[in-house]
C-alpha positions as CSV (number, residue, x, y, z in Angstrom):
1,M,27.3,-78.8,2.8
2,R,28.6,-75.3,0.6
3,T,26.9,-73.2,-1.9
4,K,28.4,-72.0,-4.9
5,V,28.5,-68.2,-5.3
6,K,26.7,-68.3,-8.5
7,D,24.0,-70.5,-7.0
8,I,22.8,-67.4,-4.9
9,L,23.4,-64.9,-7.3
10,H,22.3,-65.8,-10.6
11,C,19.4,-68.3,-9.0
12,K,16.3,-67.6,-11.0
13,Y,14.0,-67.1,-7.9
14,P,15.8,-65.7,-5.5
15,E,13.0,-65.3,-3.5
16,A,13.1,-69.0,-2.8
17,L,16.3,-68.7,-0.8
18,E,15.5,-65.7,1.5
19,G,16.1,-66.6,5.1
20,K,17.5,-69.8,4.3
21,T,20.8,-70.8,6.1
22,L,23.7,-71.3,3.7
23,T,27.3,-72.2,3.9
24,V,29.8,-70.0,1.1
25,C,33.4,-70.3,0.9
26,G,35.6,-67.6,-1.0
27,W,38.6,-65.0,-1.0
28,V,38.1,-61.7,0.1
29,R,37.8,-59.1,-2.8
30,T,37.6,-56.0,-0.5
31,L,36.0,-55.2,3.4
32,R,34.6,-52.0,4.5
33,D,34.7,-51.8,8.2
34,Q,32.3,-49.3,10.1
35,K,33.1,-50.3,13.5
36,S,30.6,-52.0,15.1
37,F,29.4,-54.5,11.8
38,A,31.8,-54.9,8.6
39,F,30.6,-56.0,4.6
40,I,32.4,-58.5,3.4
41,E,32.8,-58.8,-0.7
42,L,33.2,-62.6,-0.8
43,N,34.3,-64.4,-4.2
44,D,34.9,-68.0,-5.3
45,G,35.5,-67.8,-9.2
46,S,31.9,-69.4,-10.0
47,S,30.9,-65.8,-11.1
48,L,32.0,-62.6,-11.7
49,A,30.1,-60.8,-9.0
50,N,31.0,-61.2,-5.5
51,L,28.6,-61.9,-2.2
52,Q,28.1,-59.0,0.3
53,I,28.1,-60.4,3.6
54,V,27.7,-58.6,6.5
55,A,29.6,-58.8,9.3
56,D,27.4,-57.7,12.8
57,A,29.7,-57.1,16.2
58,G,26.1,-58.0,17.9
59,N,25.9,-61.5,15.9
60,L,29.7,-62.5,15.9
61,T,30.9,-63.6,19.3
62,D,34.4,-63.5,18.7
63,Y,34.0,-60.6,16.1
64,A,36.9,-58.7,17.2
65,D,39.0,-61.3,16.8
66,V,37.6,-62.2,13.2
67,L,37.8,-58.7,11.5
68,P,41.6,-58.2,11.4
69,K,42.0,-61.2,9.2
70,L,39.8,-60.2,6.8
71,T,42.1,-58.6,4.5
72,T,42.3,-58.8,0.5
73,G,42.8,-62.6,-0.3
74,A,42.3,-63.7,3.0
75,S,40.0,-67.2,2.7
76,L,37.1,-67.8,4.6
77,S,34.1,-69.9,5.2
78,V,30.9,-68.0,6.1
79,T,27.5,-69.3,7.5
80,G,24.8,-67.0,7.3
81,R,21.5,-66.3,6.6
82,L,19.9,-64.7,3.4
83,V,18.2,-61.8,3.4
84,K,17.1,-59.2,0.7
85,S,19.5,-56.8,-0.2
86,P,19.3,-53.2,0.4
87,G,21.3,-52.4,-2.6
88,K,21.0,-52.6,-6.7
89,N,23.6,-54.9,-8.0
90,Q,22.0,-57.8,-6.2
91,A,19.0,-59.8,-4.9
92,L,20.5,-61.2,-1.8
93,E,23.0,-60.7,0.8
94,M,23.8,-63.0,3.7
95,Q,24.2,-61.7,7.1
96,A,27.2,-63.3,9.0
97,D,26.4,-66.0,11.8
98,E,29.9,-67.7,11.5
99,I,33.1,-66.7,10.0
100,V,36.1,-69.5,10.1
101,V,39.3,-68.1,8.2
102,Y,41.4,-70.5,6.3
103,G,44.2,-69.1,5.2
104,L,45.6,-65.4,6.4
105,C,47.1,-62.9,3.4
106,D,49.8,-60.0,4.6
107,P,48.5,-56.9,3.0
108,A,51.6,-56.1,2.4
109,R,52.5,-57.9,0.5
110,Y,49.6,-59.1,-1.5
111,P,50.0,-57.7,-4.6
112,L,46.6,-57.5,-5.7
113,Q,45.5,-55.0,-3.8
114,K,45.1,-52.4,-6.6
115,K,41.8,-52.7,-8.5
116,R,43.7,-52.3,-11.9
117,H,47.4,-54.1,-13.0
118,S,48.5,-54.2,-16.9
119,F,48.5,-57.8,-18.0
120,E,52.0,-57.9,-18.7
121,F,52.1,-57.7,-14.8
122,L,50.0,-60.4,-14.2
123,R,51.5,-62.7,-16.4
124,S,54.8,-62.3,-14.2
125,I,52.4,-63.9,-11.1
126,A,50.4,-66.7,-13.3
127,H,49.9,-68.4,-9.8
128,L,47.6,-65.7,-8.4
129,R,46.2,-64.1,-11.6
130,P,43.4,-66.2,-12.2
131,R,41.8,-64.2,-9.0
132,T,41.5,-60.9,-11.0
133,N,37.8,-60.1,-12.6
134,T,39.5,-60.4,-16.3
135,Q,41.4,-63.7,-15.7
136,G,38.4,-65.2,-13.6
137,A,36.2,-63.9,-16.7
138,V,38.5,-65.5,-19.6
139,S,39.0,-68.8,-17.7
140,R,35.2,-69.4,-17.5
141,V,34.3,-68.2,-21.2
142,R,37.2,-70.5,-22.4
143,S,35.5,-73.5,-20.2
144,A,32.4,-72.9,-22.2
145,L,33.9,-73.0,-25.6
146,A,35.6,-76.2,-24.5
147,F,32.5,-77.7,-23.4
148,A,30.5,-76.2,-26.5
149,T,33.3,-77.7,-28.6
150,H,32.2,-81.3,-27.1
151,L,28.7,-80.4,-27.4
152,F,28.8,-79.4,-31.3
153,F,30.9,-83.0,-32.7
154,Q,29.1,-85.2,-29.8
155,Q,25.8,-83.9,-30.9
156,K,26.6,-84.3,-34.8
157,G,28.1,-87.8,-34.0
158,F,31.4,-87.5,-33.8
159,L,33.9,-89.9,-31.9
160,Y,36.7,-87.8,-29.6
161,L,39.8,-89.2,-30.7
162,H,43.1,-88.7,-28.2
163,T,46.2,-88.2,-30.8
164,P,49.6,-88.3,-29.9
165,V,51.9,-85.7,-28.2
166,I,55.2,-87.4,-29.3
167,T,55.5,-88.0,-32.7
168,G,58.0,-88.9,-35.5
169,S,56.2,-87.1,-38.4
170,D,56.3,-83.0,-39.0
171,C,52.6,-82.7,-40.0
172,E,53.0,-79.0,-41.8
173,G,56.2,-79.6,-42.9
174,G,57.8,-76.2,-41.5
175,G,59.9,-78.1,-39.3
176,E,59.9,-76.1,-36.4
177,M,59.3,-78.6,-33.5
178,F,60.3,-79.7,-29.8
179,R,63.2,-82.6,-30.2
180,V,62.2,-85.3,-27.5
181,T,65.3,-87.0,-26.3
182,T,66.4,-88.8,-23.5
183,L,70.7,-88.2,-25.5
184,E,72.9,-86.1,-23.0
185,K,74.4,-84.6,-26.3
186,G,74.8,-85.8,-29.8
187,N,71.8,-87.0,-32.5
188,N,72.4,-90.7,-32.5
189,Y,69.2,-91.4,-32.8
190,A,69.8,-95.2,-33.0
191,E,70.3,-94.6,-28.7
192,D,67.8,-92.6,-28.4
193,F,64.9,-93.8,-26.6
194,F,62.2,-94.3,-29.6
195,G,65.1,-95.2,-31.9
196,K,64.7,-92.6,-33.8
197,A,63.8,-89.1,-34.0
198,A,61.0,-88.1,-32.2
199,Y,59.2,-84.5,-31.5
200,L,56.2,-82.8,-29.7
201,T,53.3,-82.7,-32.6
202,V,52.6,-79.7,-34.1
203,S,49.1,-81.1,-35.0
204,G,47.0,-84.4,-34.5
205,Q,45.7,-84.3,-38.0
206,L,47.9,-86.8,-39.9
207,N,46.7,-89.4,-37.1
208,G,43.6,-88.4,-37.2
209,E,43.1,-89.6,-40.8
210,I,43.8,-92.7,-39.9
211,Y,40.6,-92.9,-37.5
212,A,38.3,-91.0,-39.6
213,C,39.2,-93.8,-43.1
214,A,37.9,-96.3,-40.8
215,L,35.0,-94.2,-38.5
216,S,34.2,-91.9,-40.4
217,D,33.5,-88.6,-38.2
218,I,36.4,-87.8,-35.7
219,Y,37.9,-85.1,-33.8
220,T,40.6,-84.0,-32.0
221,F,41.5,-81.7,-28.9
222,G,44.8,-81.4,-27.1
223,P,47.9,-79.5,-27.0
224,T,50.5,-78.4,-29.7
225,F,53.7,-77.3,-30.3
226,R,55.4,-74.6,-32.2
227,A,59.2,-74.3,-31.9
228,E,58.4,-70.9,-33.5
229,N,60.9,-68.3,-32.5
230,S,57.8,-65.7,-32.2
231,N,56.6,-62.8,-29.7
232,T,53.7,-61.3,-31.2
233,S,50.4,-61.3,-29.4
234,R,49.2,-64.4,-31.4
235,H,51.5,-66.8,-31.1
236,L,52.5,-69.3,-28.4
237,A,55.0,-71.9,-28.5
238,E,52.3,-74.4,-26.5
239,F,48.5,-74.2,-27.5
240,W,45.3,-76.3,-27.7
241,M,44.0,-77.1,-31.4
242,I,40.4,-78.7,-32.0
243,E,40.7,-81.0,-35.6
244,P,37.6,-82.4,-36.9
245,E,38.4,-84.9,-39.3
246,M,35.3,-86.3,-41.6
247,A,35.6,-89.3,-44.2
248,F,32.9,-89.4,-47.4
249,A,33.4,-85.5,-47.5
250,D,34.8,-82.9,-49.3
251,L,36.0,-79.1,-48.9
252,K,31.9,-77.8,-49.5
253,A,31.2,-80.5,-46.6
254,N,34.5,-79.5,-44.4
255,M,33.6,-75.0,-44.8
256,E,29.8,-76.1,-43.9
257,C,30.8,-77.7,-40.3
258,A,33.6,-75.1,-39.9
259,E,30.9,-72.4,-40.0
260,G,28.5,-74.2,-38.4
261,Y,30.7,-75.0,-35.4
262,L,32.0,-71.5,-35.0
263,K,28.2,-70.5,-34.8
264,F,27.4,-72.6,-32.0
265,C,30.3,-71.7,-29.7
266,V,29.0,-68.1,-30.2
267,R,25.6,-68.5,-29.5
268,Y,26.3,-71.1,-26.8
269,I,28.4,-68.2,-24.6
270,L,26.0,-65.6,-25.8
271,E,23.5,-67.7,-23.9
272,H,25.4,-69.2,-20.9
273,C,28.2,-66.5,-20.4
274,K,26.2,-63.4,-20.2
275,E,27.7,-61.8,-17.2
276,D,31.3,-62.1,-18.4
277,L,31.2,-61.0,-21.8
278,T,29.0,-58.1,-20.6
279,F,32.4,-57.4,-18.3
280,F,34.6,-57.8,-21.3
281,D,32.2,-55.0,-23.4
282,Q,32.2,-52.8,-20.9
283,F,36.0,-52.6,-20.2
284,I,38.1,-54.6,-23.4
285,E,35.9,-54.3,-26.6
286,K,32.9,-52.2,-26.5
287,G,31.0,-53.7,-29.2
288,L,31.6,-57.0,-28.4
289,L,28.5,-58.5,-27.5
290,E,27.2,-56.8,-30.7
291,R,29.2,-58.4,-32.6
292,L,29.5,-61.4,-31.8
293,Q,25.5,-61.7,-32.3
294,H,26.4,-60.3,-35.7
295,V,28.5,-63.3,-36.4
296,A,25.8,-65.7,-34.9
297,D,23.1,-64.3,-37.1
298,N,24.6,-63.4,-40.2
299,P,26.1,-66.1,-43.2
300,F,30.0,-66.2,-44.0
301,V,30.9,-64.5,-47.3
302,H,32.6,-67.1,-49.2
303,L,35.8,-65.7,-51.4
304,T,38.4,-67.3,-53.5
305,Y,42.1,-66.5,-52.9
306,T,42.1,-65.3,-56.0
307,E,38.9,-62.6,-55.6
308,A,40.7,-62.1,-52.5
309,V,44.0,-60.6,-53.6
310,S,42.2,-58.6,-56.6
311,I,40.1,-57.0,-53.2
312,L,43.4,-56.2,-51.7
313,Q,45.3,-55.3,-54.8
314,K,42.5,-52.8,-55.0
315,A,41.9,-51.7,-51.0
316,P,42.0,-48.0,-50.7
317,K,44.7,-48.3,-48.0
318,Q,48.1,-49.2,-47.6
319,F,49.6,-52.5,-46.5
320,E,53.0,-53.2,-45.1
321,F,53.2,-55.8,-47.3
322,P,52.6,-55.7,-50.9
323,V,50.1,-57.8,-52.6
324,S,50.5,-60.3,-55.5
325,W,49.4,-63.6,-56.4
326,G,51.0,-66.4,-54.8
327,I,52.3,-64.5,-51.4
328,D,51.0,-65.9,-48.2
329,L,48.4,-63.6,-47.4
330,Q,49.3,-61.6,-43.9
331,S,47.4,-60.8,-40.4
332,E,47.1,-56.9,-41.9
333,H,45.8,-58.5,-45.5
334,E,42.9,-61.0,-43.6
335,R,42.3,-58.2,-41.0
336,Y,40.9,-55.9,-43.8
337,L,39.0,-58.6,-45.7
338,A,37.2,-59.9,-42.3
339,E,36.8,-56.2,-40.2
340,E,36.7,-53.6,-43.4
341,Y,36.2,-55.3,-46.7
342,C,33.1,-57.3,-45.6
343,K,32.3,-56.5,-42.0
344,K,31.5,-60.4,-40.9
345,P,33.5,-63.5,-41.1
346,V,35.3,-64.8,-44.4
347,I,36.3,-68.3,-45.9
348,L,39.1,-68.3,-48.2
349,T,39.2,-71.1,-51.0
350,D,41.5,-72.3,-53.5
351,Y,44.6,-71.4,-52.3
352,P,48.0,-71.9,-54.8
353,A,49.6,-75.2,-54.4
354,D,52.8,-73.7,-53.8
355,I,52.1,-72.2,-49.9
356,K,50.1,-75.2,-48.7
357,A,50.4,-78.1,-47.0
358,F,51.3,-81.6,-49.0
359,Y,48.5,-83.2,-48.1
360,M,46.2,-80.6,-49.7
361,R,43.9,-81.9,-52.5
362,A,45.2,-80.5,-56.0
363,N,42.6,-78.7,-58.0
364,A,42.0,-79.4,-61.7
365,D,43.2,-76.0,-62.4
366,G,46.8,-77.5,-62.0
367,K,47.9,-74.5,-59.6
368,T,45.6,-74.5,-56.9
369,V,44.2,-77.0,-53.7
370,A,40.9,-76.9,-52.1
371,A,41.9,-75.5,-49.1
372,M,39.7,-72.8,-46.9
373,D,40.4,-70.5,-44.1
374,I,37.7,-69.1,-42.1
375,L,39.3,-65.6,-41.5
376,V,37.4,-63.1,-38.3
377,P,37.3,-59.8,-37.2
378,K,40.4,-58.8,-34.8
379,I,42.0,-61.9,-35.1
380,G,42.1,-62.8,-38.9
381,E,42.7,-66.8,-39.1
382,I,40.8,-68.6,-37.1
383,I,40.3,-71.7,-39.1
384,G,42.8,-73.2,-41.8
385,G,41.3,-76.5,-43.6
386,S,41.5,-78.7,-46.9
387,Q,40.1,-81.3,-48.6
388,R,43.5,-84.3,-48.4
389,E,44.6,-85.6,-51.5
390,E,43.2,-89.1,-52.0
391,R,44.4,-89.9,-55.0
392,L,47.7,-92.2,-54.4
393,D,49.7,-90.9,-57.2
394,R,48.8,-87.1,-57.0
395,L,50.3,-87.6,-53.1
396,E,53.0,-89.1,-54.3
397,E,53.8,-86.1,-56.4
398,K,52.9,-83.8,-54.1
399,M,55.4,-85.0,-51.4
400,K,58.9,-85.7,-54.0
401,E,57.5,-81.7,-54.9
402,H,57.9,-80.8,-50.6
403,N,61.4,-83.6,-50.7
404,L,59.6,-85.5,-47.8
405,N,60.6,-89.0,-47.6
406,R,58.0,-91.7,-48.7
407,D,59.8,-94.1,-46.3
408,D,58.8,-91.6,-43.4
409,Y,54.7,-91.7,-44.7
410,W,54.0,-95.3,-45.6
411,W,51.4,-95.7,-43.9
412,Y,50.0,-92.5,-44.9
413,L,50.2,-93.6,-48.6
414,E,48.6,-96.9,-47.5
415,L,45.6,-95.2,-46.4
416,R,45.3,-94.5,-50.6
417,E,46.2,-98.2,-51.4
418,F,43.9,-99.8,-49.0
419,G,40.1,-98.2,-49.5
420,S,40.8,-94.7,-50.0
421,V,38.0,-92.4,-49.9
422,P,37.4,-88.3,-50.3
423,H,37.8,-86.8,-46.8
424,A,38.6,-83.6,-45.4
425,G,38.9,-81.7,-41.8
426,F,40.2,-78.7,-40.4
427,G,42.0,-76.7,-37.6
428,L,40.9,-74.2,-34.8
429,G,43.3,-72.3,-32.1
430,F,41.6,-72.8,-29.6
431,E,43.0,-69.9,-28.0
432,R,42.7,-67.4,-31.0
433,L,38.4,-68.6,-30.4
434,V,38.9,-67.7,-26.8
435,L,40.7,-64.1,-28.2
436,F,37.8,-63.5,-30.8
437,A,34.9,-64.7,-27.9
438,T,36.6,-62.1,-25.1
439,G,37.8,-59.4,-27.2
440,M,41.4,-59.5,-25.7
441,E,44.2,-58.3,-27.2
442,N,47.1,-60.9,-26.7
443,I,47.0,-64.5,-26.8
444,R,49.4,-64.8,-23.8
445,D,46.0,-63.9,-21.6
446,V,44.0,-66.1,-22.7
447,I,45.4,-69.5,-21.5
448,P,46.0,-70.5,-18.0
449,F,49.8,-70.6,-18.0
450,P,51.4,-69.3,-21.7
451,R,54.5,-70.7,-22.8
452,Y,56.8,-68.6,-25.7
453,P,60.5,-67.9,-26.0
454,G,62.1,-67.5,-22.5
455,H,58.9,-68.2,-20.5
456,A,58.3,-71.5,-19.2
457,D,57.7,-70.7,-15.5
458,F,54.6,-72.2,-13.4
């Protein structure tokens, strides 16, 4: 039976494993040949650290045959006895009794021979980049954040909902959607597969509202798509969204849920991903651990959009994009508020109605809506949400203002006719959460297979 490297290296009582014979499998990271014996650094992806294996000619009858095959990248199965390690970095090492080489790796062609490669280069070899320390650590933190997401909402009594990937409506009204079609040419939708125009979804929110208005609290966690020709470090064409929707909830309840969710995720990885976060703190962003702990321990700042605009207008710095009431805040504005002015996450509320989606609840002032965004250091906006407009007449007015076809949203309007309730929700771009948690700079480096303009390989 195979034992994972992490279960050896992170065993709470390593002395209990000393003297045991186990089998490990993985890929060679490095080999130090000392003629009559060799040190193999083996990694199976379960932890950042490698397990040191000592291969001794006096203990392995096929030592001379096996040694030339133990190149960086080769895959092995090693059976041996765990002994106390004389080194400082780990308590145990393995004395090999048997080595089976599963797959050879030609060192002349293997592209991961050097210790450091640019992230841009690694994107060109997406089939091999998970074997690097950075990508391995990103993947483990990403997995932990996904698990923490489900844990948080399940503990709160939310139901996990799968919403459609193919949709006939544009939730955001931006029109930047990928079309789904079986037509070889033309746009005669009546002859298309669905008999109408269909697209890859930009959000599961509208579908989520249907179930929230029957089952109270739901959340979605799935892929979403934007056909936006953007090459920034914060945008992808395919990304994952987490979208809770809560019935009988107002903007205050929405903000409390969003803040609680972010803090829960941060605390979870601080407890369960210490090794990987320490790596990021050392090599990617100095002070990462302190920043994350600060987020976990302190309440978020609350500001209205109007207050934020006033702060930005008085800021002792020049912004590339001028600030005035009614503009859609840019990343530089959001990051100034979170990083320099508040030095912690900020929840902005009550945005101008003209820059927000049609479904957001109108405030009494007639100018703003019950919207909220959470801004965090390094990223800017990480969560966007609102209380939804549950009043039929107001919703119909908003749809006219946005030039939306009532027939396309007949079912959405009927939710307001048949037992309408106050409800609210938010959306979080999962990759932005991974960026925030790891300190990585480019969103293309925190998703296994990034999709962006001109790139749909692997």
